[in-house]
C-alpha positions as a Markdown table, in Angstrom:
| # | Residue | x | y | z |
|---|---|---|---|---|
| 1 | Met | 78.6 | 7.4 | -116.3 |
| 2 | Glu | 77.2 | 10.7 | -116.7 |
| 3 | Ile | 73.5 | 9.5 | -115.5 |
| 4 | Thr | 75.0 | 7.9 | -112.7 |
| 5 | Leu | 76.5 | 11.3 | -111.5 |
| 6 | Val | 73.2 | 13.1 | -112.2 |
| 7 | Asn | 71.3 | 10.4 | -110.1 |
| 8 | Leu | 73.9 | 10.8 | -107.3 |
| 9 | Ile | 73.4 | 14.4 | -107.2 |
| 10 | Leu | 69.9 | 14.4 | -107.0 |
| 11 | Ala | 69.7 | 11.7 | -104.6 |
| 12 | Val | 72.0 | 14.0 | -102.3 |
| 13 | Ile | 69.6 | 16.9 | -103.0 |
| 14 | Ile | 66.7 | 15.0 | -101.8 |
| 15 | Leu | 68.3 | 13.7 | -98.9 |
| 16 | Leu | 69.2 | 17.1 | -97.9 |
| 17 | Leu | 65.7 | 18.3 | -98.5 |
| 18 | Gly | 64.1 | 15.3 | -96.5 |
| 19 | Ile | 66.3 | 16.2 | -93.6 |
| 20 | Trp | 65.6 | 19.8 | -93.7 |
| 21 | Ala | 61.7 | 19.1 | -94.2 |
| 22 | Tyr | 62.1 | 16.9 | -91.1 |
| 23 | Ala | 63.9 | 19.7 | -89.3 |
| 24 | Lys | 60.9 | 22.2 | -90.2 |
| 25 | Thr | 57.9 | 20.2 | -89.7 |
| 26 | Ser | 59.1 | 17.0 | -87.6 |
| 27 | Ala | 57.3 | 14.9 | -90.3 |
| 28 | Ala | 59.2 | 11.5 | -89.9 |
| 29 | Ile | 57.9 | 10.7 | -93.6 |
| 30 | Ala | 60.1 | 13.3 | -95.2 |
| 31 | Leu | 63.1 | 11.8 | -93.1 |
| 32 | Tyr | 62.2 | 8.3 | -94.2 |
| 33 | Ala | 62.2 | 9.6 | -97.9 |
| 34 | Gly | 65.5 | 11.3 | -97.4 |
| 35 | Ile | 67.3 | 8.4 | -96.0 |
| 36 | Ala | 65.8 | 6.2 | -98.7 |
| 37 | Phe | 67.5 | 8.5 | -101.3 |
| 38 | Gly | 70.5 | 8.9 | -99.2 |
| 39 | Leu | 71.0 | 4.9 | -99.7 |
| 40 | Phe | 70.6 | 5.0 | -103.3 |
| 41 | Gly | 73.3 | 7.9 | -103.3 |
| 42 | Val | 75.7 | 5.6 | -101.7 |
| 43 | Ser | 75.0 | 2.9 | -104.4 |
| 44 | His | 75.6 | 5.4 | -107.1 |
| 45 | Leu | 78.7 | 6.8 | -105.4 |
| 46 | Leu | 80.0 | 3.2 | -105.2 |
| 47 | Thr | 79.1 | 2.9 | -108.7 |
| 48 | Leu | 81.1 | 5.9 | -109.8 |
| 49 | Leu | 84.0 | 4.8 | -107.7 |
| 50 | Gly | 84.3 | 1.3 | -109.6 |
| 51 | Leu | 83.4 | -0.7 | -106.3 |
| 52 | Ala | 80.1 | -1.7 | -107.2 |
| 53 | Gly | 81.4 | -4.6 | -109.1 |
| 54 | Gly | 82.6 | -6.7 | -106.0 |
| 55 | Leu | 79.4 | -5.4 | -103.9 |
| 56 | Thr | 76.6 | -6.6 | -105.9 |
| 57 | Val | 74.8 | -8.5 | -103.1 |
| 58 | Pro | 75.0 | -5.7 | -100.6 |
| 59 | Leu | 74.4 | -3.2 | -103.0 |
| 60 | Ile | 70.9 | -5.2 | -103.8 |
| 61 | Ala | 70.3 | -5.1 | -99.9 |
| 62 | Val | 71.0 | -1.2 | -99.6 |
| 63 | Arg | 68.8 | -0.7 | -102.8 |
| 64 | Thr | 66.1 | -2.7 | -101.3 |
| 65 | Ile | 66.3 | -1.1 | -98.3 |
| 66 | Ala | 65.7 | 2.2 | -99.9 |
| 67 | Tyr | 62.6 | 1.2 | -101.6 |
| 68 | Leu | 61.3 | -0.4 | -98.7 |
| 69 | Leu | 61.8 | 3.0 | -97.0 |
| 70 | Val | 59.9 | 4.6 | -99.7 |
| 71 | Ile | 56.9 | 2.0 | -99.6 |
| 72 | Phe | 56.7 | 2.5 | -95.8 |
| 73 | Ala | 56.7 | 6.4 | -96.2 |
| 74 | Leu | 54.1 | 6.4 | -98.8 |
| 75 | Tyr | 51.9 | 3.6 | -96.9 |
| 76 | Arg | 52.4 | 6.0 | -93.7 |
| 77 | Ile | 50.9 | 8.8 | -95.9 |
| 78 | Leu | 47.8 | 6.8 | -97.1 |
| 79 | Ala | 47.0 | 5.4 | -93.6 |
| 80 | Gln | 47.0 | 9.1 | -92.3 |
| 81 | Lys | 44.7 | 9.9 | -95.1 |
| 82 | Gln | 42.4 | 6.8 | -94.4 |
| 83 | Gly | 42.2 | 7.9 | -90.5 |
| 84 | Gln | 41.2 | 11.5 | -91.7 |
| 85 | Leu | 38.5 | 10.4 | -94.1 |
| 86 | Gly | 37.2 | 7.3 | -91.5 |
C-alpha cells in the first residue's frame, strides 16, 4: 500500500512537471511524458481506492497506453537527434 502511494505521488509530480515544461518550452515530448505518468497515477489511485480488482482489463489498457506514450516520446527524441546528426 505504501509503495502504491509513493508511486502515485511521484506520478503526479511528473505529470505536473511535464505540463509545466510544456508550458515553458512548447516541447510536446515533455507533455507526452507527463500524460503517460498521469495515466500511471490513475492506475495507482484506483489501486489505492480498492477499485483495481474489478478493472483488470481497463487498467492493463491504461498502463499499456502510458508505456506506449513514453516509448513514443523517447522515439521522438531519438528521431530528432538522428535528424541533427545526419
